[in-house]
C-alpha positions in Angstrom: 0.1 0.1 0.0 2.9 2.5 0.8 4.7 1.5 -2.5 1.4 2.1 -4.4 0.8 5.4 -2.7 4.2 6.6 -3.8 3.8 5.3 -7.4 0.3 6.8 -7.7 1.6 10.2 -6.2 4.4 10.4 -8.9 2.0 9.4 -11.6 -0.5 12.1 -10.6 2.2 14.7 -10.5 3.8 13.9 -13.8 0.7 13.3 -15.8 -1.4 16.0 -14.1 -0.9 19.3 -12.2 1.3 21.8 -14.1 2.8 19.5 -16.6 -0.7 18.5 -17.7 -1.8 22.1 -18.1 1.3 22.9 -20.2 0.8 19.9 -22.4 -2.8 21.2 -23.2 -1.7 24.7 -23.7 0.9 23.4 -26.1 -2.0 22.1 -28.4 -3.9 25.4 -28.3 -6.5 24.8 -25.6 -7.4 28.0 -23.6 -8.2 28.5 -20.0 -11.9 27.8 -20.3 -11.3 24.5 -22.2 -8.8 23.3 -19.7 -11.3 24.2 -17.0 -13.9 22.0 -18.6 -11.4 19.1 -18.8 -10.6 19.6 -15.0 -14.3 19.8 -14.2 -15.5 16.7 -15.9 -13.9 14.0 -13.6 -16.2 15.2 -10.6 -19.3 14.5 -12.7 -18.3 11.0 -13.3 -18.4 10.2 -9.6 -22.1 9.6 -10.0 -21.0 6.3 -11.8 -19.9 5.1 -8.4 -23.4 4.0 -7.8 -22.8 0.9 -10.1 -19.8 -0.2 -8.2 -21.4 -2.3 -5.6 -23.8 -4.1 -8.0 -20.8 -4.9 -10.2 -18.1 -5.8 -7.5 -20.4 -7.7 -5.1 -20.9 -10.1 -7.7 -17.2 -11.4 -7.5 -15.8 -13.3 -4.5 -12.4 -12.6 -5.8 -11.6 -9.0 -7.4 -7.8 -8.8 -7.4 -7.4 -9.2 -11.1 -10.6 -7.1 -12.0 -9.3 -4.2 -9.9 -5.8 -4.4 -11.3 -7.0 -4.5 -15.0 -9.3 -1.6 -14.3 -6.5 0.4 -12.8 -4.4 -0.2 -15.7 -7.2 0.8 -18.1 -7.7 3.9 -16.3 -4.0 4.9 -16.7 -3.8 3.9 -20.3 -6.8 5.9 -21.5 -6.1 8.8 -19.0 -2.3 9.0 -19.9 -1.4 7.3 -23.1 -4.8 8.0 -24.8 -4.6 11.6 -24.0 -1.0 11.8 -25.1 -1.5 10.4 -28.6 -4.8 12.2 -29.4 -3.2 15.4 -30.6 -1.0 13.5 -32.9 -4.1 11.7 -34.5 -6.6 14.7 -34.4 -5.6 17.8 -36.0 -8.9 19.8 -35.9 -9.1 22.0 -32.7 -12.9 21.4 -32.0 -12.6 17.7 -32.8 -9.6 17.4 -30.5 -11.5 19.1 -27.7 -14.5 16.7 -28.2 -12.2 13.6 -28.0 -10.3 14.9 -25.0 -13.7 15.0 -23.3 -14.6 11.6 -24.4 -11.5 10.0 -23.2 -11.5 11.7 -19.8 -15.1 10.7 -19.4 -14.2 7.1 -20.2 -11.0 7.1 -17.9 -12.7 8.5 -15.0 -15.8 6.3 -15.4 -13.6 3.1 -15.2 -11.9 4.7 -12.1 -15.1 5.6 -10.3 -16.7 2.2 -11.0 -13.8 0.2 -9.6 -11.9 2.5 -7.2 -14.1 1.7 -4.1 -13.1 -2.0 -4.6 -9.5 -1.1 -3.5 -10.8 0.8 -0.5 -12.8 -2.2 0.6 -9.7 -4.3 0.0 -7.5 -2.0 2.0 -9.9 -1.7 5.0 -8.5 -5.2 6.1 -5.1 -3.9 6.4 -6.2 -0.8 8.5 -7.5 -1.7 12.0 -8.0 1.1 14.2 -4.8 0.7 16.2 -2.6 1.1 13.1 -4.5 3.6 11.1 -2.9 6.7 12.4 0.6 5.3 12.0 -0.1 4.2 8.4 -1.6 7.4 7.1 1.1 9.4 8.7 3.9 7.1 7.2 2.2 7.0 3.8 1.8 10.8 3.7 5.2 11.5 4.8 6.9 9.1 2.4 4.7 10.1 -0.5 5.3 13.9 -0.1 9.1 13.3 0.2 9.5 11.3 -2.8 6.8 12.9 -5.0 7.8 16.5 -4.4 11.6 15.7 -4.6 11.0 14.1 -8.1 8.7 16.9 -9.1 11.2 19.7 -8.2 13.8 17.9 -10.1 11.5 17.5 -13.4 10.5 21.1 -12.8 14.0 22.4 -13.0 14.5 20.5 -16.3 11.2 21.8 -17.6 12.0 25.4 -16.7 15.3 25.1 -18.6 13.6 23.8 -21.8 10.7 26.2 -21.6 10.0 28.2 -24.8 12.5 26.0 -26.7 11.8 23.4 -29.5 12.5 20.7 -26.9 9.8 21.7 -24.7 7.0 19.7 -26.5 9.0 16.4 -26.6 10.0 16.9 -23.0 6.4 17.2 -21.9 5.4 14.0 -23.9 8.3 12.1 -22.5 7.2 13.1 -19.0 3.8 11.5 -19.7 5.4 8.3 -21.0 7.4 8.1 -17.8 4.3 8.6 -15.8 2.8 5.5 -17.5 5.8 3.5 -16.9 5.3 4.3 -13.1 1.6 3.6 -13.6 2.4 -0.1 -14.7 4.5 -0.4 -11.7 1.6 0.8 -9.5 -0.6 -1.8 -11.2 2.0 -4.7 -10.6 2.2 -3.8 -6.9 -1.4 -4.8 -6.3 -0.6 -8.4 -7.3 1.2 -8.8 -4.2 -1.1 -8.3 -1.2 -3.4 -10.9 0.0 -7.2 -10.7 -0.8 -9.6 -11.5 2.0 -13.2 -12.7 1.6 -15.8 -9.8 1.3 -18.6 -10.1 3.8 -22.0 -9.3 2.5 -25.2 -9.2 4.7 -27.6 -7.7 2.2 -28.8 -9.0 -1.1 -27.0 -7.4 -3.9 -29.2 -4.4 -5.1 -28.6 -1.3 -6.8 -30.3 0.8 -4.2 -28.0 -0.6 -1.4 -25.5 2.1 -2.1 -28.0 4.6 -0.7 -30.2 2.7 1.7 -27.5 1.0 3.8 -25.6 4.1 4.7 -28.7 5.8 5.8 -29.5 2.8 8.2 -26.1 3.3 9.9 -26.4 6.8 11.6 -22.9 6.7 12.9 -21.3 6.0 9.5 -23.7 8.6 7.7 -22.9 11.2 10.1 -19.2 10.7 9.8 -19.3 10.9 6.1 -21.5 14.0 6.2 -18.7 15.8 8.6 -16.1 14.7 5.9 -18.0 16.1 3.1 -18.8 19.3 4.9 -14.9 19.7 5.3 -14.4 19.1 1.7 -17.1 21.5 0.7 -15.5 24.2 3.0 -12.0 23.6 1.7 -12.8 23.8 -1.9 -14.7 27.1 -1.8 -11.7 29.0 -2.9 -9.9 26.4 -4.7 -11.2 27.1 -8.4 -9.5 30.4 -8.5 -6.7 30.2 -5.7 -3.9 29.1 -7.9 -4.6 31.9 -10.4 -4.9 34.5 -7.6 -1.6 33.4 -6.1 0.2 33.3 -9.5 -1.2 36.2 -11.3 -2.4 38.7 -8.7 0.0 38.1 -5.9 3.0 37.1 -8.1 4.2 34.1 -6.3 6.9 32.2 -8.5 6.6 28.4 -9.3 9.8 27.9 -7.5 8.5 29.3 -4.4 5.3 27.4 -4.5 7.0 24.1 -5.4 9.7 24.7 -2.8 7.2 25.2 0.0 5.4 22.1 -1.1 8.6 20.0 -1.2 9.2 20.7 2.6 5.7 19.1 3.4 7.3 15.8 4.4 9.4 17.3 6.9 6.5 18.4 8.9 5.3 14.8 9.0 8.6 13.8 10.6 8.4 16.6 13.3 4.8 16.9 14.0 3.2 13.5 13.4 3.6 12.3 16.9 2.2 15.5 18.4 -1.0 15.0 16.3 -1.1 11.3 17.0 -1.2 12.0 20.7 -4.0 14.5 20.4 -6.0 12.0 18.4 -5.3 9.2 20.9 -6.3 11.6 23.8 -9.4 13.1 22.2 -10.2 10.5 19.4 -11.1 11.6 15.8 -13.9 14.1 16.2 -12.8 16.2 19.0 -9.3 16.2 17.7 -10.7 17.3 14.2 -12.5 20.2 16.0 -9.3 21.6 17.5 -7.5 21.2 14.3 -10.2 22.8 12.2 -10.3 25.9 14.5 -6.5 26.4 14.0 -6.7 25.6 10.3 -9.6 28.4 9.9 -7.2 30.7 11.4 -4.7 30.3 8.7 -7.3 30.7 6.0 -8.3 34.0 7.7 -4.7 35.2 7.5 -4.5 33.7 3.9 -7.4 36.3 2.9 -5.0 39.1 3.5 -2.2 37.9 1.3 -1.4 40.3 -1.5 1.6 41.3 -3.7 2.7 43.4 -0.7 2.5 40.7 1.9 4.3 37.7 0.2 5.9 37.0 3.7 2.4 36.4 4.9 2.0 33.8 2.2 5.1 31.8 3.2 4.0 32.0 6.9 0.5 30.8 6.2 1.7 27.9 4.0 4.1 26.7 6.6 1.4 26.9 9.2 -1.0 24.9 7.0 1.8 22.3 6.7 1.9 21.8 10.3 -2.0 21.5 10.4 -2.1 19.4 7.2 -0.3 16.5 9.0 -3.4 16.3 11.1 -6.1 17.1 8.6 -4.7 14.6 6.1 -4.6 11.8 8.6 -8.0 12.6 9.9 -9.7 12.8 6.6 -8.1 9.7 5.4 -9.3 7.9 8.4 -12.9 9.1 8.7 -14.5 6.7 6.3 -13.1 3.7 8.3 -14.0 4.8 11.7 -17.6 3.6 11.6 -17.2 1.3 8.5 -19.1 -2.0 9.0 -17.5 -5.3 8.3 -20.2 -6.3 5.8 -21.1 -4.5 2.5 -18.1 -2.3 2.6 -18.2 -1.5 -1.1 -21.7 0.0 -0.8 -20.6 2.3 2.1 -17.3 3.3 0.5 -19.0 4.1 -2.8 -21.5 6.3 -1.0 -18.6 8.1 0.6 -16.9 8.6 -2.8 -20.1 10.1 -4.4 -20.8 12.4 -1.5 -17.2 13.7 -1.3 -17.1 14.3 -5.0 -20.4 16.0 -5.1 -19.2 18.3 -2.2 -16.1 19.2 -4.0 -18.1 19.8 -7.3 -20.7 22.0 -5.8 -18.1 23.9 -3.6 -15.8 24.8 -6.7 -18.9 25.6 -8.8 -20.3 28.0 -6.1 -16.7 29.7 -5.9 -16.4 29.8 -9.6 -19.8 31.4 -10.1 -19.2 34.0 -7.3 -15.9 34.9 -8.9 -17.6 35.2 -12.2 -20.3 37.5 -10.9 -17.8 39.6 -8.8 -15.3 40.0 -11.6 -12.6 42.4 -11.0 -14.6 44.4 -8.6 -13.0 45.1 -5.1 -15.0 45.0 -1.9 -13.7 47.2 0.9 -14.4 45.9 4.3 -13.0 48.3 7.2 -11.1 50.2 4.5 -9.2 47.0 3.3 -9.6 45.9 -0.3 -10.8 42.3 -0.8 -11.1 40.6 -4.2 -13.4 37.6 -5.0 -10.8 35.0 -4.1 -9.8 36.8 -0.8 -13.5 36.8 0.1 -13.8 33.1 -0.6 -10.7 32.3 1.6 -12.5 34.1 4.4 -15.7 32.2 3.8 -13.6 29.0 3.9 -12.3 29.9 7.4 -15.9 30.7 8.6 -17.2 27.2 7.3 -14.4 25.4 8.9 -15.3 26.8 12.3 -18.9 25.6 11.6 -17.6 22.1 10.8 -15.5 22.3 14.0 -18.8 23.1 16.0 -20.5 20.2 14.4 -17.7 17.8 15.4 -17.9 18.8 19.0 -21.6 18.5 19.2 -21.7 15.2 17.4 -18.6 13.5 19.0 -20.5 11.4 21.5 -23.1 10.2 19.1 -20.5 9.3 16.2 -17.7 7.7 18.4 -18.2 3.9 18.7 -19.6 3.4 22.3 -16.7 1.0 23.3 -14.1 3.7 22.5 -16.2 6.5 23.9 -16.4 4.7 27.3 -12.7 4.0 27.1 -12.0 7.7 26.5 -14.2 8.7 29.6 -12.4 6.1 31.8 -8.9 7.3 30.5 -9.7 11.0 31.3 -11.0 10.2 34.8 -7.6 8.4 35.4 -5.6 11.1 33.9 -7.5 13.8 36.0 
């Protein structure tokens, strides 16, 4: 699982992110067309409703899941890389890009929850924090180190005849790593999948609503996803164009992320062990909201504040990443896991979709207008950052109010006992 996490992280950085944008710009796509291609994967999340009805029919799924993962990588990386070489008309090329992205992400959405149900066997409660901390630390260290090295090469070849071949070569390297990622999944043992309910299409929605603790946990996770994505549709453009932050500074700060796992993971692990997931999440969210409040004051004249905020978010990101990765498993039943995890995937993607859509519409309506609050000028993205801070405080309050109801009884009683002993 750790090896796959690293491979998938490298594949994502090399075939996506800035390299993907540069690849699309090279073939004449404008910002709005690139935005459409970025937007489409969130719509395919609805296909996850077919995942249980397909996967629950198989007692052994390893080969099906591996083949589906390889098919996703093939269409999403090789297919999109070769398309511009085969289709020369600009409108036709855009149409084929859309078709290929829909096909790739449809495959991914239908089968990806099968990996989560498989992985759950390896993530009991007593190792979950350590696993996600280790995976995030190792993944960040390797991924960002490689990305920085490739970025340096890319910057040296930018605006030269070699830039195009370099971008294509990066995508083929990403596909080679993707094959390794698929091969890794032939190693772990596959356990029997427990199923209590008869396989039905409606189970994906009916079963989670019968499990109040699981449903409440997923709604908290979705609420945080909604809050976090409010400014994300325009944040990078604001930082790069309006504030004037360089790619080197952005990637350099990101590259230090793994160091914060090394220094702060034990601190957050103790907090989670002491207060369990929900109350610990509330504490982290309040602190995280403060960083987004400060983020809303970042301008071209306060670049130092950007650096301070990003490092503070690295410290808190160790906790939020671990908690958000763990939330789907906290109240996950032993039976019918594919239904529950598919429901989680759909809700999370819809939360991100609606959040970014609202943020984008707000930015479009506000345009270049500046709103003055107590004499301080705020652009649309700055306002969205402030809204993000407020919403995170709301989610924190919900976590505190629902902690007792959502925490498994045996764990909640143990927490009360340990607190009395401690006091």
